[in-house]
C-alpha positions in Angstrom: -27.0 6.7 -2.1 -25.6 8.9 -4.3 -24.4 6.7 -7.1 -27.6 7.2 -9.7 -28.0 11.1 -8.9 -24.4 11.4 -10.6 -24.8 8.8 -13.1 -22.3 6.5 -11.3 -21.9 2.8 -11.5 -20.2 2.2 -8.0 -18.9 4.3 -5.5 -15.8 6.0 -6.4 -14.1 6.9 -3.1 -14.2 3.5 -1.2 -11.8 3.1 1.8 -11.1 -0.4 0.4 -7.9 -0.9 -1.3 -9.1 -1.7 -5.1 -6.7 -2.0 -7.9 -9.4 -1.2 -10.5 -9.1 2.6 -9.2 -5.1 2.4 -9.1 -3.7 5.9 -10.7 -0.2 5.7 -11.9 0.9 8.8 -9.9 4.3 9.6 -10.4 5.1 8.5 -6.6 3.2 5.5 -6.8 4.3 4.4 -10.3 8.0 5.0 -9.2 7.4 2.7 -6.6 5.8 -0.3 -8.5 8.7 0.0 -11.2 11.2 -0.2 -8.6 9.7 -3.2 -7.2 9.4 -4.9 -10.8 12.8 -4.3 -11.6 14.3 -5.3 -8.1 12.5 -8.5 -8.2 13.5 -9.3 -11.8 17.4 -8.5 -10.9 17.0 -11.0 -7.8 17.8 -8.5 -5.2 17.2 -9.7 -1.5 15.3 -7.1 0.3 13.3 -4.3 -0.9 11.3 -1.7 0.9 8.5 0.4 0.6 7.8 3.0 3.0 5.0 5.7 3.4 2.9 7.4 5.9 -0.9 6.2 6.6 -3.2 6.3 3.9 -0.7 6.9 1.0 -1.7 4.0 -0.5 1.4 1.5 0.1 -1.8 -1.7 0.6 -2.9 -0.4 -3.1 0.6 -1.1 -4.2 1.2 -4.0 -2.7 -1.7 -5.5 -4.2 -1.5 -4.1 -7.6 2.3 -5.8 -7.5 1.0 -8.8 -6.3 -1.7 -9.1 -9.8 1.1 -8.0 -11.9 3.3 -10.5 -11.2 3.0 -13.2 -14.0 3.3 -16.9 -13.5 7.1 -16.8 -13.4 6.5 -15.8 -9.6 5.1 -17.7 -7.0 4.1 -15.0 -3.9 3.6 -15.7 -0.2 1.9 -12.6 1.1 1.6 -11.8 4.9 -0.9 -8.9 5.3 -0.7 -9.2 9.2 3.2 -10.0 10.3 2.7 -9.2 14.2 3.6 -12.8 14.2 6.1 -14.8 16.6 9.0 -16.2 14.7 7.7 -19.7 14.8 3.8 -18.1 13.4 5.9 -16.6 10.8 7.5 -19.8 9.5 3.8 -21.3 9.6 2.3 -18.6 7.6 5.0 -18.9 5.0 4.7 -22.3 4.5 0.8 -22.3 4.1 1.2 -19.5 1.6 3.7 -21.9 -0.3 1.7 -25.0 0.3 4.2 -26.6 2.1 3.3 -29.7 4.6 4.6 -29.1 8.2 4.2 -30.6 11.6 4.6 -27.5 13.9 4.9 -29.4 16.7 8.3 -30.2 15.5 9.2 -26.6 15.8 10.7 -23.9 13.8 13.8 -25.5 12.6 11.7 -28.5 10.8 9.5 -25.9 9.5 12.4 -23.8 8.3 13.8 -27.0 6.4 10.6 -27.8 4.8 10.6 -24.4 3.6 14.0 -24.9 2.1 13.0 -27.9 0.4 10.2 -26.2 -1.4 12.0 -23.2 -2.4 14.6 -25.2 -4.1 12.0 -27.5 -5.8 10.3 -24.0 -7.1 14.1 -22.9 -8.4 14.5 -26.0 -10.2 11.3 -25.3 -12.0 12.7 -21.6 -13.0 10.4 -20.1 -10.2 11.1 -17.0 -8.4 9.2 -16.8 -4.9 8.6 -13.2 -3.5 7.7 -12.9 0.1 5.6 -9.9 0.4 4.9 -8.4 4.0 2.5 -5.3 4.7 2.6 -3.7 7.5 5.9 -4.3 8.3 6.0 -1.8 10.9 4.4 -4.2 13.2 6.6 -7.1 13.1 8.1 -8.0 16.5 12.2 -7.5 16.5 12.8 -11.0 17.0 10.3 -11.6 14.0 12.3 -9.5 11.8 15.4 -11.5 12.9 13.7 -15.0 11.9 13.0 -13.0 8.9 16.8 -12.4 8.3 17.3 -16.1 8.8 14.8 -17.3 6.1 16.3 -15.0 3.6 19.4 -16.7 4.0 18.0 -19.8 2.4 20.0 -20.0 -1.0 21.8 -22.2 -3.5 25.4 -21.6 -4.6 24.8 -19.3 -7.0 21.2 -17.5 -6.2 18.9 -16.4 -3.4 16.1 -18.9 -3.1 13.6 -16.0 -1.5 13.2 -12.4 -2.4 11.7 -10.2 0.6 9.5 -7.0 -0.2 8.5 -4.8 2.8 5.6 -2.4 2.9 5.6 -0.1 6.0 5.3 2.9 7.7 8.0 5.5 8.6 8.3 3.6 12.0 9.6 0.8 10.0 12.7 2.8 9.2 13.1 3.7 12.6 12.5 -0.1 13.9 15.2 -1.4 11.2 17.7 1.5 12.7 18.0 -0.4 16.0 21.8 -1.7 16.2 20.5 -5.2 16.9 18.5 -5.4 13.5 21.6 -3.5 11.5 22.6 -7.3 9.5 18.8 -7.0 8.0 19.2 -3.4 7.5 22.3 -3.7 5.1 20.5 -6.6 3.1 18.0 -3.7 1.7 19.1 -2.9 -1.5 16.5 -1.0 -2.7 14.1 1.2 -1.4 11.4 3.9 -2.0 9.3 6.5 0.1 5.6 7.1 -1.4 5.2 10.9 -1.1 1.6 12.5 -0.9 0.0 13.5 -4.0 0.8 17.2 -5.1 -2.1 19.6 -6.3 -2.2 18.5 -10.0 -2.4 14.5 -8.9 -5.3 15.1 -6.3 -7.2 16.8 -9.2 -6.3 13.8 -11.7 -6.7 11.4 -8.9 -10.4 12.7 -8.2 -11.4 12.7 -12.0 -9.7 9.2 -12.4 -11.7 7.6 -9.9 -15.1 9.4 -11.1 -14.5 8.1 -14.6 -13.7 4.6 -13.7 -16.7 4.6 -11.6 -18.8 5.3 -14.3 -19.0 9.3 -14.2 -19.2 10.5 -18.0 -19.5 14.7 -18.0 -17.7 17.8 -17.1 -15.7 18.0 -13.7 -17.8 17.3 -11.0 -15.4 19.2 -8.3 -14.9 22.7 -9.5 -11.5 24.0 -9.0 -11.7 25.7 -5.6 -13.2 22.5 -4.2 -10.2 20.5 -5.3 -7.9 23.3 -3.9 -9.6 22.9 -0.7 -9.3 19.0 -0.7 -5.7 19.1 -1.6 -4.8 21.5 1.3 -7.1 19.6 3.8 -5.9 16.2 3.0 -2.5 17.0 2.5 -2.5 15.0 -0.4 -3.2 11.9 1.5 -5.3 9.3 -0.7 -7.0 7.9 1.8 -8.2 11.3 3.3 -9.1 12.6 -0.2 -11.2 9.7 -0.5 -13.1 10.3 2.4 -13.5 13.6 2.0 -14.8 13.4 -1.3 -17.2 10.8 -0.4 -18.7 13.1 2.4 -18.6 16.4 -0.6 -20.3 14.0 -3.0 -23.1 13.3 0.0 -23.3 17.0 0.8 -24.1 18.1 -2.8 -26.4 15.2 -3.2 -28.4 16.4 0.1 -28.4 20.0 -1.2 -29.7 18.8 -4.5 -26.6 20.3 -6.3 -24.9 18.9 -9.6 -21.5 20.3 -8.9 -19.3 19.9 -5.6 -18.3 23.4 -4.5 -15.7 24.5 -1.6 -18.7 24.8 0.8 -19.3 21.3 0.3 -15.7 20.1 0.7 -15.7 22.7 4.0 -18.6 20.9 5.6 -16.9 17.3 4.9 -13.9 18.9 6.8 -15.7 20.0 9.5 -17.0 16.5 9.9 -13.7 14.5 9.6 -11.4 14.9 12.6 -8.7 13.5 11.3 -8.6 16.5 8.8 -9.0 19.3 11.8 -9.3 23.0 10.8 -5.6 23.9 12.5 -3.9 21.9 9.4 -4.5 24.9 7.3 -5.7 28.5 7.6 -9.2 29.1 6.0 -8.4 32.7 5.6 -5.4 32.2 3.4 -7.9 30.3 1.2 -10.9 32.9 1.4 -13.2 30.4 2.9 -15.9 31.4 4.9 
């Protein structure tokens, strides 16, 4: 594609959450630091929320890569499970041998035995659930019961929930108030501001191998910020298409005309999101 044309080793704006491209933007770094501090302090439930495309899964993977050997992690990426399937998934992540025919109570008991064993080895166990807004209500209640596993002095399991704002609505239901009260730390991931968008674009270009003056000019970055609303996933889509446009026209700098073409080609950033006239774009 355009990699060799712009002197890149790889595509800089892939939609795959790749921690190689992680940027310590203010909002992402605040979330990661909160997670590390809360886990260190053995807090029960921790919640990270954010709109679609703001980088929750990337932070989730960064967290899993950052935790040292003191931690044992169980990662559930698709939690639209029944309570029984949730227990089985956690058991599998913790290498617990169970007989599912004996039912959820048996699985929960075996998980408890494993957690006590790990605690005796001074291991901390973190259950990390991505896309938590997809959890059925009865599965969330099962999660609360799972978090009840403890010794006389400490919790055996810490739970980190990553989810879209719908997760907040779900947990606000009266029937789930017991779990809501157990969330001791929470952080909302905000979209990037204009300065952070410029930093984000330059950061990814540099890590992909680009070595030269800013490839996206200032007006292109302004348009990227306005049209994407600072959402990293949308920035990636628009930057990728803008680079394709510049490459197709044989140009070495990405300008607002390339970004405008990318916006017009992307349904999720339709023109009514902002005023072209106010930006002086024709």
